[in-house]
VOSE-217649 format. One line per 2 residues: their letters; for each residue z, y, x of N, C-alpha, C. Coordinates in steps of 0.05 Angstrom, whole numbers, always signed. Layout:
BEGIN
A) Z Y X Z Y X Z Y X  ...
This chain:
BEGIN
MV) -80 +1420 -955 -86 +1441 -930 -103 +1473 -951  -80 +1490 -931 -82 +1509 -945 -108 +1520 -922
SH) -121 +1541 -950 -138 +1557 -944 -129 +1580 -939  -138 +1596 -907 -129 +1631 -908 -160 +1630 -903
AV) -151 +1658 -915 -177 +1682 -917 -181 +1699 -898  -204 +1699 -876 -208 +1711 -857 -208 +1734 -860
RP) -197 +1761 -855 -202 +1781 -866 -221 +1805 -847  -238 +1817 -859 -256 +1824 -832 -247 +1848 -830
IR) -263 +1860 -793 -234 +1872 -796 -245 +1918 -787  -245 +1921 -797 -248 +1958 -810 -253 +1973 -777
LR) -266 +1979 -777 -268 +2000 -736 -264 +2029 -770  -245 +2050 -752 -244 +2064 -760 -268 +2080 -765
ES) -288 +2109 -769 -310 +2122 -768 -320 +2130 -748  -287 +2132 -737 -285 +2154 -722 -308 +2137 -687
LI) -294 +2111 -685 -293 +2093 -676 -322 +2095 -675  -339 +2089 -700 -372 +2071 -695 -393 +2086 -695
GS) -375 +2121 -666 -401 +2137 -670 -427 +2125 -635  -433 +2153 -632 -453 +2131 -607 -425 +2140 -581
SA) -417 +2167 -578 -402 +2166 -563 -371 +2147 -562  -363 +2125 -574 -351 +2106 -573 -367 +2088 -579
LT) -387 +2076 -574 -404 +2062 -555 -419 +2065 -525  -413 +2086 -531 -413 +2100 -510 -392 +2089 -474
YI) -367 +2087 -485 -347 +2094 -474 -349 +2056 -473  -342 +2049 -492 -351 +2009 -497 -370 +2005 -471
FR) -376 +2018 -472 -411 +2002 -439 -393 +2007 -421  -380 +2039 -419 -368 +2050 -398 -353 +2023 -385
VG) -336 +2020 -409 -319 +2002 -392 -322 +1972 -380  -334 +1971 -405 -348 +1945 -401 -362 +1941 -373
FC) -376 +1967 -362 -401 +1965 -340 -379 +1960 -324  -349 +1986 -313 -337 +1995 -299 -316 +1968 -290
TA) -324 +1939 -301 -299 +1919 -295 -321 +1896 -285  -348 +1893 -277 -361 +1874 -279 -373 +1883 -244
IR) -366 +1877 -229 -373 +1882 -190 -402 +1869 -189  -421 +1897 -190 -456 +1880 -187 -456 +1896 -144
RA) -439 +1898 -130 -436 +1912 -99 -422 +1899 -83  -425 +1900 -49 -410 +1888 -43 -404 +1912 -8
VV) -385 +1905 +7 -378 +1918 +26 -378 +1897 +50  -388 +1896 +65 -381 +1877 +93 -355 +1892 +113
IG) -344 +1886 +122 -337 +1891 +142 -334 +1874 +172  -350 +1874 +187 -355 +1857 +203 -336 +1866 +234
NG) -326 +1854 +261 -321 +1859 +279 -341 +1866 +299  -360 +1854 +295 -387 +1843 +313 -382 +1807 +332
VA) -373 +1810 +317 -378 +1764 +328 -390 +1757 +309  -411 +1736 +318 -425 +1739 +300 -409 +1707 +279
GA) -391 +1690 +295 -379 +1675 +278 -348 +1696 +249  -351 +1712 +260 -325 +1725 +232 -340 +1736 +211
EN) -374 +1752 +224 -387 +1766 +208 -388 +1736 +188  -410 +1723 +204 -429 +1699 +187 -400 +1697 +163
QC) -383 +1682 +164 -364 +1683 +138 -369 +1702 +132  -367 +1732 +124 -368 +1744 +108 -387 +1739 +96
IG) -407 +1747 +106 -436 +1752 +94 -443 +1724 +80  -432 +1692 +79 -432 +1667 +70 -423 +1672 +43
LV) -392 +1675 +41 -384 +1688 +24 -393 +1718 +10  -406 +1731 +1 -421 +1747 -10 -443 +1735 -16
RA) -472 +1712 -4 -477 +1704 -14 -477 +1680 -24  -464 +1664 -25 -438 +1647 -55 -437 +1659 -80
LG) -427 +1687 -67 -418 +1693 -102 -442 +1711 -119  -474 +1706 -102 -495 +1716 -113 -508 +1748 -109
LS) -486 +1761 -85 -487 +1796 -80 -504 +1797 -53  -513 +1779 -41 -527 +1787 -13 -544 +1802 -12
HR) -559 +1808 -46 -568 +1835 -44 -572 +1868 -46  -547 +1858 -56 -525 +1885 -60 -505 +1890 -43
QT) -502 +1885 -16 -495 +1888 +7 -497 +1899 +39  -472 +1914 +29 -478 +1931 +70 -471 +1928 +89
LY) -474 +1932 +112 -452 +1920 +128 -440 +1943 +143  -414 +1943 +151 -404 +1956 +164 -384 +1952 +188
RV) -391 +1960 +217 -369 +1948 +232 -354 +1960 +253  -334 +1949 +259 -316 +1965 +269 -320 +1955 +303
TR) -318 +1982 +318 -327 +1981 +338 -313 +1991 +358  -296 +1984 +375 -300 +1989 +406 -308 +2001 +429
PR) -296 +2022 +440 -311 +2026 +467 -314 +2020 +493  -327 +2011 +495 -352 +1991 +509 -351 +2000 +543
GE) -360 +1984 +569 -340 +1986 +597 -337 +1972 +603  -338 +1972 +636 -314 +1953 +650 -289 +1948 +634
IN) -276 +1983 +629 -248 +1973 +637 -236 +1972 +613  -254 +1979 +583 -246 +1975 +562 -240 +1934 +559
KW) -244 +1921 +561 -256 +1891 +563 -226 +1883 +562  -207 +1898 +582 -179 +1899 +588 -156 +1917 +561
LH) -171 +1929 +541 -157 +1943 +525 -162 +1924 +511  -174 +1911 +490 -181 +1895 +466 -154 +1882 +456
WL) -129 +1881 +466 -108 +1871 +454 -100 +1881 +432  -105 +1919 +451 -90 +1945 +420 -110 +1949 +402
PV) -98 +1951 +382 -97 +1959 +356 -121 +1972 +365  -149 +1987 +336 -174 +1984 +356 -174 +2017 +351
SL) -152 +2032 +338 -143 +2061 +329 -136 +2069 +351  -108 +2061 +369 -104 +2069 +400 -123 +2065 +416
HK) -141 +2037 +416 -159 +2037 +441 -178 +2059 +433  -189 +2068 +419 -207 +2094 +412 -195 +2115 +414
KL) -165 +2119 +420 -156 +2149 +430 -171 +2148 +457  -144 +2129 +470 -149 +2122 +501 -170 +2133 +508
DS) -197 +2123 +491 -222 +2120 +506 -220 +2150 +507  -220 +2172 +484 -215 +2195 +484 -215 +2212 +492
FS) -182 +2204 +498 -169 +2214 +518 -184 +2214 +550  -190 +2187 +557 -200 +2176 +580 -234 +2207 +585
KR) -240 +2202 +567 -273 +2210 +564 -269 +2248 +565  -251 +2267 +553 -240 +2288 +568 -237 +2283 +591
IC) -225 +2260 +605 -208 +2269 +634 -238 +2268 +647  -233 +2246 +643 -267 +2235 +665 -293 +2236 +661
GD) -296 +2251 +635 -333 +2254 +625 -329 +2229 +619  -363 +2220 +619 -377 +2200 +611 -368 +2176 +631
SQ) -352 +2181 +649 -356 +2150 +665 -346 +2115 +648  -333 +2140 +619 -335 +2106 +610 -350 +2080 +607
FQ) -384 +2102 +597 -404 +2086 +591 -422 +2078 +607  -400 +2070 +640 -408 +2056 +645 -406 +2037 +671
II) -420 +2021 +674 -421 +1995 +681 -403 +2000 +720  -381 +1992 +734 -375 +1998 +761 -370 +1963 +777
RA) -388 +1968 +783 -384 +1939 +805 -403 +1956 +832  -373 +1936 +849 -392 +1941 +878 -391 +1970 +887
NK) -374 +1985 +869 -371 +2010 +883 -401 +2029 +876  -427 +2019 +863 -442 +2015 +845 -439 +2031 +815
VL) -454 +2043 +812 -458 +2059 +790 -473 +2049 +777  -477 +2035 +754 -501 +2021 +735 -507 +2031 +706
PL) -519 +2039 +701 -523 +2051 +658 -517 +2021 +649  -494 +2028 +640 -499 +2008 +603 -518 +2009 +584
SA) -535 +1980 +577 -557 +1985 +561 -548 +1982 +537  -556 +1985 +522 -541 +1976 +496 -544 +1953 +480
DA) -552 +1929 +494 -542 +1902 +495 -523 +1895 +518  -519 +1899 +535 -502 +1887 +568 -483 +1876 +549
KG) -472 +1880 +533 -442 +1861 +521 -456 +1842 +500  -484 +1849 +490 -486 +1831 +478 -481 +1837 +446
SA) -466 +1861 +445 -459 +1869 +417 -454 +1896 +402  -494 +1902 +413 -491 +1933 +414 -496 +1926 +364
CL) -492 +1953 +373 -492 +1959 +339 -516 +1945 +330  -523 +1928 +300 -550 +1936 +289 -564 +1951 +281
PD) -594 +1965 +274 -598 +1982 +262 -598 +1994 +233  -573 +1971 +218 -577 +1967 +191 -549 +1959 +187
TL) -522 +1963 +213 -497 +1967 +202 -495 +1998 +207  -465 +2009 +194 -448 +2032 +200 -422 +2028 +211
EA) -402 +2059 +219 -387 +2060 +228 -369 +2052 +210  -341 +2027 +201 -341 +2035 +191 -321 +2052 +185
DA) -309 +2066 +171 -290 +2082 +167 -280 +2078 +137  -254 +2080 +131 -245 +2073 +114 -242 +2089 +96
KQ) -240 +2131 +104 -230 +2135 +89 -266 +2156 +75  -280 +2152 +91 -304 +2146 +83 -317 +2123 +62
IA) -313 +2106 +72 -333 +2089 +45 -304 +2082 +12  -275 +2092 +21 -267 +2091 -5 -281 +2125 -20
TM) -280 +2139 -8 -299 +2173 -21 -312 +2155 -31  -339 +2142 -19 -359 +2129 -24 -360 +2118 -61
VH) -335 +2092 -65 -333 +2088 -84 -313 +2100 -111  -305 +2113 -96 -295 +2140 -120 -318 +2153 -129
DT) -342 +2161 -114 -364 +2184 -119 -383 +2178 -141  -383 +2144 -137 -394 +2120 -153 -400 +2111 -177
FE) -374 +2103 -176 -352 +2092 -195 -374 +2088 -218  -369 +2115 -227 -390 +2118 -260 -399 +2097 -264
KD) -417 +2098 -243 -454 +2099 -232 -455 +2066 -236  -433 +2056 -210 -452 +2030 -193 -409 +2010 -206
GP) -399 +2019 -207 -375 +1999 -224 -354 +1998 -195  -335 +1973 -195 -321 +1972 -172 -337 +1964 -150
LL) -316 +1953 -124 -337 +1955 -110 -306 +1916 -87  -326 +1900 -95 -318 +1880 -68 -313 +1883 -37
VV) -290 +1881 -20 -300 +1888 -6 -302 +1859 +14  -308 +1851 +31 -300 +1824 +50 -307 +1831 +74
AS) -281 +1821 +104 -286 +1838 +121 -261 +1803 +129  -271 +1802 +157 -267 +1783 +174 -260 +1789 +213
GR) -233 +1784 +219 -222 +1796 +238 -208 +1805 +241  -197 +1809 +269 -166 +1829 +277 -177 +1855 +269
DT) -192 +1864 +282 -193 +1890 +283 -203 +1912 +252  -221 +1883 +234 -217 +1898 +212 -203 +1903 +201
IS) -172 +1897 +202 -151 +1891 +182 -130 +1918 +171  -140 +1934 +194 -135 +1965 +182 -156 +1976 +161
VS) -174 +1978 +168 -207 +1990 +156 -199 +1974 +119  -197 +1946 +126 -210 +1941 +89 -178 +1948 +84
SS) -159 +1944 +91 -128 +1957 +81 -119 +1974 +73  -131 +1994 +97 -129 +2021 +78 -160 +2029 +60
IK) -176 +2006 +57 -201 +2021 +25 -187 +2026 +6  -160 +1989 +10 -147 +1987 -7 -128 +2008 -26
RL) -123 +2004 -12 -95 +2037 -2 -114 +2064 -17  -127 +2067 -6 -147 +2091 -10 -156 +2093 -38
AP) -164 +2065 -53 -177 +2066 -79 -170 +2036 -83  -141 +2032 -101 -123 +2018 -105 -133 +2004 -136
DK) -149 +2016 -145 -163 +2004 -180 -195 +2010 -164  -198 +2016 -157 -223 +2017 -153 -253 +1994 -127
VF) -227 +1979 -115 -235 +1953 -98 -232 +1938 -102  -239 +1909 -99 -223 +1885 -93 -240 +1879 -64
VV) -207 +1866 -49 -214 +1871 -29 -207 +1829 -19  -220 +1829 +3 -213 +1805 +10 -207 +1800 +42
QV) -197 +1791 +45 -204 +1789 +79 -197 +1756 +92  -211 +1751 +109 -222 +1723 +112 -203 +1722 +134
QH) -192 +1709 +144 -184 +1690 +172 -145 +1708 +169  -125 +1698 +168 -104 +1705 +162 -107 +1732 +187
PR) -85 +1748 +163 -71 +1774 +183 -45 +1774 +196  -33 +1746 +191 -13 +1753 +198 +21 +1766 +176
SK) +9 +1792 +175 +26 +1791 +151 +20 +1806 +121  +40 +1813 +120 +35 +1836 +100 +10 +1838 +79
LN) +16 +1819 +68 -19 +1804 +54 -21 +1810 +32  +6 +1833 +32 +7 +1844 -2 -27 +1874 +5
RF) -30 +1877 +24 -39 +1895 +27 -76 +1889 +26  -73 +1861 +18 -103 +1854 +14 -115 +1833 -25
NL) -132 +1832 -39 -126 +1826 -67 -126 +1798 -65  -137 +1785 -37 -145 +1753 -29 -148 +1752 +0
VI) -126 +1716 +1 -139 +1724 +34 -153 +1690 +38  -169 +1694 +51 -186 +1658 +51 -187 +1664 +89
TP) -166 +1631 +91 -159 +1628 +120 -162 +1601 +125  -171 +1588 +148 -177 +1552 +143 -144 +1556 +149
RH) -130 +1525 +135 -107 +1508 +140 -84 +1515 +177  -122 +1520 +192 -100 +1514 +218 -86 +1529 +226
DY) -97 +1563 +216 -82 +1580 +222 -44 +1581 +212  -45 +1575 +196 -12 +1558 +190 -4 +1536 +209
YP) -20 +1522 +236 +3 +1517 +256 +23 +1527 +250  +23 +1543 +268 +41 +1554 +280 +60 +1559 +263
LT) +69 +1558 +242 +94 +1554 +217 +104 +1519 +231  +87 +1506 +230 +101 +1476 +239 +114 +1476 +266
PQ) +125 +1448 +252 +143 +1443 +279 +123 +1448 +308  +120 +1425 +322 +95 +1417 +327 +90 +1460 +350
GQ) +80 +1468 +314 +63 +1492 +334 +100 +1517 +344  +114 +1505 +326 +132 +1535 +331 +148 +1522 +364
AQ) +152 +1502 +360 +145 +1492 +401 +137 +1494 +417  +119 +1513 +419 +86 +1513 +436 +93 +1547 +439
IP) +114 +1557 +420 +104 +1592 +418 +128 +1601 +424  +141 +1616 +446 +169 +1633 +453 +170 +1652 +423
WF) +195 +1657 +429 +213 +1663 +403 +206 +1685 +400  +196 +1709 +423 +189 +1733 +433 +170 +1738 +414
LR) +147 +1700 +420 +121 +1723 +417 +117 +1709 +377  +128 +1699 +374 +126 +1693 +332 +111 +1709 +325
RW) +116 +1731 +326 +127 +1751 +308 +90 +1767 +304  +85 +1761 +325 +52 +1768 +334 +32 +1757 +336
IT) +42 +1721 +325 +15 +1710 +338 +21 +1693 +310  +33 +1682 +292 +37 +1663 +266 +42 +1678 +246
PR) +21 +1673 +214 +35 +1675 +196 +65 +1674 +187  +74 +1703 +173 +109 +1706 +170 +116 +1681 +151
EP) +103 +1676 +141 +105 +1659 +111 +87 +1644 +101  +93 +1618 +90 +80 +1596 +79 +61 +1614 +59
PD) +28 +1597 +56 +18 +1610 +38 +29 +1611 +7  +20 +1639 -1 +20 +1639 -28 -5 +1636 -50
KH) -4 +1640 -72 -9 +1639 -98 -43 +1662 -86  -38 +1682 -74 -57 +1696 -63 -80 +1692 -43
VV) -61 +1673 -33 -86 +1654 -11 -98 +1621 -3  -119 +1635 -6 -134 +1601 +1 -143 +1601 +21
LT) -140 +1565 +15 -140 +1551 +54 -163 +1529 +53  -169 +1535 +67 -208 +1522 +66 -195 +1513 +103
LG) -205 +1484 +99 -205 +1461 +131 -216 +1482 +137  -245 +1480 +143 -277 +1495 +157 -281 +1522 +155
AL) -288 +1538 +164 -297 +1567 +168 -316 +1559 +136  -326 +1593 +137 -343 +1605 +111 -373 +1599 +130
HQ) -391 +1601 +114 -417 +1595 +132 -437 +1599 +113  -463 +1617 +116 -488 +1618 +98 -503 +1588 +94
AD) -500 +1571 +113 -508 +1560 +103 -514 +1526 +84  -517 +1538 +67 -515 +1539 +38 -540 +1520 +23
ST) -544 +1496 -1 -559 +1487 +6 -589 +1497 -8  -590 +1517 -13 -613 +1537 -18 -627 +1552 +9
AL) -610 +1559 +17 -613 +1563 +52 -626 +1541 +66  -620 +1515 +67 -624 +1493 +81 -654 +1493 +66
QV) -659 +1492 +44 -677 +1482 +35 -705 +1497 +41  -689 +1521 +41 -711 +1549 +63 -718 +1537 +83
AA) -705 +1536 +102 -701 +1528 +121 -720 +1502 +131  -717 +1490 +115 -736 +1450 +110 -759 +1461 +110
SA) -774 +1480 +86 -797 +1487 +83 -803 +1509 +111  -786 +1523 +120 -795 +1540 +147 -806 +1529 +166
WH) -789 +1501 +168 -788 +1482 +204 -803 +1467 +200  -816 +1454 +171 -823 +1423 +161 -851 +1422 +194
DE) -874 +1435 +196 -895 +1429 +208 -887 +1424 +243  -852 +1432 +248 -850 +1423 +271 -832 +1415 +285
LA) -814 +1402 +254 -794 +1371 +257 -793 +1349 +233  -811 +1356 +232 -807 +1345 +210 -849 +1309 +230
PL) -845 +1310 +240 -871 +1297 +248 -847 +1289 +279  -827 +1299 +275 -812 +1279 +299 -804 +1259 +282
SK) -804 +1244 +314 -802 +1199 +305 -769 +1214 +295  -758 +1192 +286 -736 +1201 +271 -729 +1157 +284
PL) -694 +1157 +290 -674 +1195 +270 -676 +1212 +290  -661 +1233 +284 -667 +1254 +294 -636 +1259 +305
LV) -637 +1266 +326 -603 +1277 +332 -600 +1312 +348  -585 +1320 +340 -590 +1353 +344 -559 +1356 +366
VN) -559 +1367 +380 -545 +1376 +399 -528 +1403 +397  -513 +1407 +392 -507 +1442 +396 -485 +1442 +412
IG) -476 +1467 +434 -470 +1474 +452 -455 +1490 +453  -437 +1496 +450 -413 +1523 +454 -423 +1528 +473
GP) -388 +1545 +476 -376 +1550 +504 -356 +1548 +498  -334 +1547 +533 -314 +1546 +529 -285 +1560 +524
TS) -267 +1560 +503 -251 +1574 +507 -219 +1577 +504  -211 +1604 +495 -182 +1601 +513 -165 +1573 +500
HC) -170 +1562 +482 -159 +1535 +467 -179 +1513 +475  -198 +1513 +472 -224 +1500 +486 -235 +1498 +515
GY) -225 +1497 +533 -236 +1492 +557 -245 +1471 +566  -273 +1482 +582 -289 +1470 +594 -318 +1473 +608
GA) -329 +1461 +624 -345 +1465 +645 -356 +1444 +657  -367 +1443 +683 -381 +1422 +690 -380 +1399 +675
DL) -355 +1398 +686 -353 +1355 +678 -354 +1355 +650  -345 +1377 +618 -365 +1356 +604 -385 +1357 +597
AK) -396 +1375 +609 -438 +1381 +612 -430 +1349 +625  -429 +1335 +658 -432 +1311 +655 -423 +1284 +636
QL) -395 +1290 +617 -390 +1268 +608 -420 +1273 +586  -428 +1304 +579 -436 +1299 +557 -465 +1291 +559
TD) -482 +1289 +591 -503 +1284 +587 -505 +1256 +606  -482 +1236 +600 -482 +1214 +612 -490 +1202 +578
SL) -477 +1212 +565 -466 +1204 +539 -495 +1194 +522  -501 +1225 +520 -533 +1239 +506 -552 +1204 +520
QN) -557 +1199 +550 -577 +1177 +560 -558 +1147 +557  -539 +1149 +546 -528 +1120 +527 -538 +1108 +492
VL) -547 +1135 +481 -553 +1146 +468 -592 +1142 +458  -596 +1147 +469 -624 +1159 +476 -637 +1137 +457
WS) -641 +1110 +472 -654 +1084 +466 -650 +1084 +423  -622 +1097 +420 -632 +1087 +394 -641 +1116 +373
CG) -637 +1139 +398 -657 +1163 +385 -691 +1164 +383  -704 +1165 +360 -728 +1181 +355 -720 +1195 +363
SL) -719 +1227 +364 -720 +1248 +386 -696 +1261 +373  -700 +1272 +406 -671 +1302 +413 -668 +1325 +423
RI) -653 +1341 +408 -664 +1370 +412 -639 +1383 +416  -636 +1393 +437 -614 +1407 +444 -616 +1444 +445
SF) -588 +1443 +434 -593 +1485 +432 -568 +1496 +444  -577 +1511 +456 -553 +1525 +478 -542 +1549 +462
SR) -511 +1562 +465 -507 +1585 +440 -512 +1608 +471  -494 +1637 +455 -497 +1656 +469 -469 +1660 +509
RT) -461 +1639 +485 -430 +1631 +502 -435 +1612 +525  -452 +1588 +527 -455 +1573 +546 -456 +1582 +573
PK) -437 +1569 +573 -439 +1569 +617 -468 +1562 +624  -483 +1581 +649 -503 +1574 +654 -505 +1547 +670
KV) -476 +1549 +685 -467 +1520 +696 -473 +1499 +671  -468 +1500 +654 -474 +1486 +638 -491 +1467 +634
SD) -508 +1505 +630 -533 +1485 +594 -558 +1481 +629  -542 +1494 +649 -566 +1478 +676 -568 +1451 +679
IL) -533 +1443 +680 -530 +1406 +678 -552 +1389 +667  -554 +1398 +636 -568 +1384 +619 -590 +1388 +618
VK) -608 +1415 +622 -634 +1410 +628 -641 +1395 +657  -621 +1398 +684 -630 +1385 +691 -644 +1354 +700
EL) -618 +1338 +675 -619 +1311 +667 -636 +1305 +649  -649 +1322 +633 -662 +1317 +597 -685 +1327 +592
ND) -683 +1350 +619 -708 +1364 +609 -734 +1350 +610  -738 +1332 +620 -756 +1313 +630 -760 +1283 +614
HP) -749 +1275 +592 -749 +1255 +582 -772 +1266 +554  -784 +1251 +547 -810 +1260 +532 -800 +1266 +498
NV) -772 +1260 +495 -763 +1247 +459 -748 +1278 +467  -742 +1286 +475 -711 +1304 +487 -731 +1333 +488
HI) -715 +1360 +469 -735 +1385 +469 -708 +1398 +473  -710 +1416 +495 -687 +1435 +503 -697 +1474 +482
WD) -686 +1473 +476 -681 +1496 +453 -685 +1518 +482  -700 +1535 +497 -709 +1552 +512 -686 +1581 +508
GK) -682 +1586 +480 -678 +1616 +474 -694 +1636 +475  -716 +1627 +470 -751 +1660 +460 -749 +1631 +435
GP) -770 +1657 +417 -767 +1650 +396 -754 +1644 +375  -773 +1638 +347 -753 +1644 +335 -725 +1629 +322
NP) -698 +1614 +323 -680 +1600 +323 -675 +1581 +308  -674 +1559 +316 -687 +1525 +301 -653 +1528 +278
HL) -628 +1544 +287 -615 +1529 +277 -604 +1516 +244  -619 +1538 +236 -618 +1518 +196 -640 +1513 +197
GH) -669 +1503 +219 -680 +1492 +216 -669 +1468 +214  -654 +1459 +248 -652 +1431 +250 -622 +1424 +227
LA) -608 +1442 +225 -592 +1436 +208 -590 +1422 +178  -619 +1419 +175 -649 +1408 +148 -647 +1400 +159
WA) -661 +1383 +182 -677 +1367 +186 -660 +1341 +198  -640 +1353 +215 -625 +1333 +231 -612 +1302 +216
DA) -617 +1282 +230 -601 +1249 +228 -584 +1252 +221  -571 +1273 +257 -537 +1259 +262 -529 +1288 +271
FV) -510 +1300 +284 -500 +1320 +298 -485 +1313 +320  -485 +1319 +345 -462 +1321 +368 -455 +1342 +375
IT) -433 +1354 +360 -421 +1391 +371 -401 +1392 +388  -405 +1405 +406 -382 +1417 +425 -353 +1417 +417
AD) -328 +1416 +422 -294 +1407 +390 -301 +1447 +398  -309 +1461 +416 -299 +1497 +414 -314 +1510 +387
SV) -329 +1498 +380 -345 +1518 +355 -334 +1517 +325  -314 +1522 +312 -302 +1515 +279 -334 +1516 +265
SM) -345 +1546 +277 -373 +1546 +259 -389 +1523 +257  -394 +1522 +273 -414 +1496 +277 -416 +1469 +270
LS) -387 +1470 +265 -379 +1437 +262 -370 +1447 +230  -368 +1475 +221 -364 +1465 +198 -389 +1467 +182
EA) -409 +1478 +183 -437 +1487 +174 -449 +1462 +181  -448 +1436 +203 -461 +1405 +205 -442 +1392 +184
CS) -413 +1398 +181 -393 +1393 +177 -409 +1382 +131  -422 +1402 +121 -432 +1408 +99 -448 +1393 +91
TG) -472 +1383 +109 -497 +1368 +114 -492 +1342 +95  -467 +1332 +103 -468 +1306 +91 -469 +1290 +117
KP) -487 +1294 +136 -489 +1275 +152 -469 +1271 +178  -485 +1247 +195 -458 +1248 +210 -468 +1271 +233
VY) -437 +1270 +233 -418 +1295 +266 -398 +1284 +271  -412 +1288 +308 -405 +1276 +334 -394 +1295 +338
VI) -356 +1292 +351 -356 +1321 +360 -341 +1304 +400  -352 +1322 +413 -353 +1315 +455 -327 +1346 +451
GA) -307 +1336 +467 -291 +1345 +481 -264 +1354 +458  -257 +1346 +443 -243 +1342 +427 -209 +1349 +438
ER) -212 +1336 +456 -180 +1327 +469 -172 +1349 +478  -203 +1359 +496 -184 +1392 +514 -172 +1404 +495
CT) -182 +1405 +467 -168 +1428 +455 -142 +1422 +452  -123 +1439 +443 -101 +1450 +435 -92 +1471 +419
WK) -68 +1472 +419 -56 +1500 +405 -70 +1490 +375  -82 +1501 +354 -74 +1505 +326 -111 +1493 +323
FQ) -124 +1492 +337 -147 +1475 +345 -152 +1445 +348  -133 +1441 +366 -125 +1416 +349 -134 +1406 +319
DF) -109 +1412 +318 -102 +1406 +292 -118 +1409 +271  -141 +1438 +285 -172 +1429 +259 -173 +1395 +268
HK) -182 +1403 +281 -192 +1373 +302 -182 +1343 +282  -154 +1347 +279 -134 +1320 +274 -155 +1322 +244
SL) -152 +1340 +230 -152 +1347 +202 -190 +1336 +191  -217 +1350 +208 -231 +1330 +208 -239 +1303 +202
QE) -227 +1287 +230 -218 +1267 +234 -209 +1239 +218  -177 +1263 +197 -175 +1268 +182 -183 +1249 +159
RG) -194 +1272 +153 -222 +1275 +134 -239 +1257 +138  -252 +1237 +152 -278 +1222 +153 -289 +1237 +167
VA) -294 +1270 +167 -314 +1280 +168 -334 +1285 +195  -311 +1272 +215 -326 +1280 +249 -315 +1257 +255
RP) -334 +1244 +283 -328 +1225 +295 -315 +1230 +320  -301 +1225 +336 -309 +1229 +375 -341 +1216 +380
FT) -350 +1235 +394 -373 +1225 +413 -365 +1212 +436  -372 +1179 +427 -367 +1169 +459 -395 +1158 +484
GK) -414 +1162 +472 -446 +1156 +482 -441 +1113 +475  -430 +1108 +453 -433 +1077 +449 -441 +1081 +432
ED) -445 +1099 +408 -464 +1098 +384 -484 +1087 +371  -497 +1079 +365 -531 +1086 +347 -524 +1107 +322
IS) -545 +1124 +337 -556 +1140 +321 -569 +1133 +296  -585 +1115 +289 -597 +1108 +271 -583 +1087 +251
ER) -551 +1091 +251 -531 +1087 +238 -515 +1104 +221  -526 +1111 +197 -514 +1117 +170 -478 +1119 +161
WS) -466 +1125 +163 -446 +1134 +151 -448 +1163 +145  -424 +1153 +117 -418 +1179 +93 -394 +1190 +83
YT) -392 +1208 +79 -365 +1218 +72 -367 +1248 +50  -343 +1261 +41 -355 +1275 +22 -349 +1311 +36
AL) -376 +1314 +33 -384 +1334 +63 -362 +1359 +43  -363 +1380 +70 -342 +1406 +66 -356 +1414 +40
ND) -347 +1444 +25 -344 +1453 +10 -339 +1475 +8  -329 +1484 +28 -310 +1513 +43 -321 +1534 +24
TA) -338 +1534 +26 -359 +1567 +30 -354 +1572 -9  -372 +1552 -28 -372 +1553 -62 -349 +1546 -71
EA) -313 +1525 -58 -296 +1531 -56 -281 +1557 -62  -288 +1577 -41 -280 +1601 -40 -284 +1615 -55
SR) -312 +1619 -59 -325 +1636 -88 -315 +1617 -118  -307 +1599 -118 -299 +1606 -134 -276 +1622 -143
RV) -248 +1607 -122 -235 +1621 -124 -229 +1648 -123  -248 +1672 -114 -263 +1709 -114 -261 +1705 -150
IE) -279 +1694 -152 -290 +1690 -181 -261 +1690 -198  -234 +1674 -193 -215 +1668 -222 -192 +1685 -206
AL) -198 +1692 -178 -169 +1718 -172 -183 +1748 -191  -206 +1749 -195 -225 +1779 -204 -218 +1772 -241
AE) -222 +1755 -248 -225 +1741 -277 -187 +1757 -276  -175 +1744 -262 -134 +1750 -264 -141 +1784 -266
HG) -154 +1797 -239 -160 +1829 -240 -165 +1829 -269  -181 +1829 -286 -190 +1836 -310 -222 +1843 -306
WR) -238 +1826 -277 -257 +1846 -273 -274 +1824 -274  -314 +1827 -271 -322 +1795 -269 -345 +1806 -255
LQ) -356 +1785 -247 -383 +1793 -226 -400 +1797 -229  -415 +1810 -233 -450 +1809 -244 -471 +1811 -222
P) -481 +1793 -218 -495 +1794 -190 -524 +1802 -207
């Protein structure tokens, strides 16, 4: 065997002074991402995905939430199909012509003041209006001190802002867009989207779209290396969050008789429609399985129609083993995820289903047969993976069945770290 001596590497004297060490430190520092900006659209399901990803990356203690807001008022709800910038210009024009009437709700010829939360989406005190130029300027001004910035955005209204930030500060930001932006993926460093967003490219999906609409509602091409595919939605309900919730809700939920069945009810959407008929079906099915439940807890969302909640409250509220959250006090959602033995969830909510399916506990879905379009494909994938089953009312809730829990948020965060490394950057939580 031939032995090769390893020659020591000599640094030039001019490079080993304090200025060189400062330079080396700055280069290393400026490749470490230590802060994040979340750009939301005021929709809890979309913003929760961004915050969940930032949490998984260990940057939740150094994140700033910005929000893209649209003009409010009765007429503006009909203009949400417009790009945000055009919507705001029209609103500004109408304000000059009509004064402040766009900030009022007009009903039955009466003018009522619009309260801060009348639409359920008023800006929180700790959120800022998303302005691409201001954020890009901030990045330039603070780059030497704080290093590059991770930008995570979700929702159609955020696309123009996040892509503009990358265009204005291309060497100082890493932009992750959650949910498919449909076209021009090179505007972002990474796109994270559920597989069912590509359903429109399948033969079945193409057959359901008029040709003149395809460019507006479908991805333009199959996913490339810059696209991370998930089965469900990203979220914040990781093991640490559930451990904290289990402790916080111990006194209320631990004493309950087992098994504990948690029922989460969302609200109808354009592709998962239902009403009183589903409420009656759910009520009948729950009454049929009550014999196998130690306890049953029901929660409604802000989207749940009153006619749906009224039916369940009327039929089940007097049962001694049933508790229906009235929306007052702390939201028990994370506590339910931690302490439940099984779940029944309405098919409309990808977010609630994704959270429940990440626990490894039995998940039953009601109303999936009513879903159409890509959401039908989502439910098909859940059942094929064995993570969810239809709720028929014939189940024995004490029966345990297992599956490989969804781990989309952790997997997506790993892919972000890999993409950062390819970019020459790294995380420094």
